[in-house]
C-alpha positions, 0 to 999 in steps of 0.5 A: 500500500502506498503511504497516505499524505499524512504518512499513514498507509491507505487501506484500499477497501476490499469488496466483500463477496456478495452474500445471498440475500436472507430471503433467498436462504429462507426460500431454499431452506423452505423448499428443502424442508417441503421436499423432505416432507413430501418424500417422507410422506410418500415413503410412509404412504407406500409402506402403510397403504393397504394393497387395493387388491388384497384378499380377505383372510378367508379368501387367501386360505381357500386359495392357498389350500386349493394350491396345496391340494393340487400339489398333493394330487400331483405327487400322487400321480403315478410315475411314467414307466421307463422307458417313457413312450410318447403315450405315457409322457402325453398321459402324464402331461394330461393328468397334471394338466387335469390337476391344474384344471381342478385347482383353477375351478376350485379357486374360481369359487372364490368371489372377492367382494371388492372390484380390484381383488376380484379383477386381479384374481380373475386375470390370474386365473385367466393366465392359468387358463392360457398356460393350461392351453399350452400344456394341452397343446404339448400333451397332444404334440408329444403323442406324435413328436417325442421332441415336442416342447412346451411353448410358454406364452409370452406377455409383454416380453416375459413368459406368462408365469412371471406375471403369474408368480408375481401375483401369487407372491404379492398375495403371499400365496406361496403354494400357488406359484407356477414354480412351486407347482411345477406347472412349466416342468413337463420334461422331468419325467422324460429323462431317464 
């Protein structure tokens, strides 16, 4: 600093850094609080909200038992004799399909009072019907072609059983998943 005319060093005023206005700070803090509040509400709402497609306890139990009875019937089916023939493989596939048909018929006796659970259950059962049609086609095809394959229907780019399993697991119907029932496994008894 150059000396002042009286010998004192002159101070040059440094410009202070601009500080955000108080109104801007309050606005930002308020926006942050509102955002956190909305996020918290959405989180609590999503956890606490009841499933609009929920089944009553009685409906759930009835459906779960229908699936468990189907699993018991499947286990009770006679084995395919060795060596398997086209006829015995077809007969086994048809017998399994008949077990699933009975299960679907039993579940169709459940009539949820609410529109959303009724529609969701009906769509799930319609998906079962679609899968059972594919199983029937397989049972007919394997009669003349030992290399016949079960063609799983695709919905929205995914095998139909993905949607079916999603419904069953979301309703805690663990015995009712396609996987638990082995509804897409028509090849296990061919090996051997």
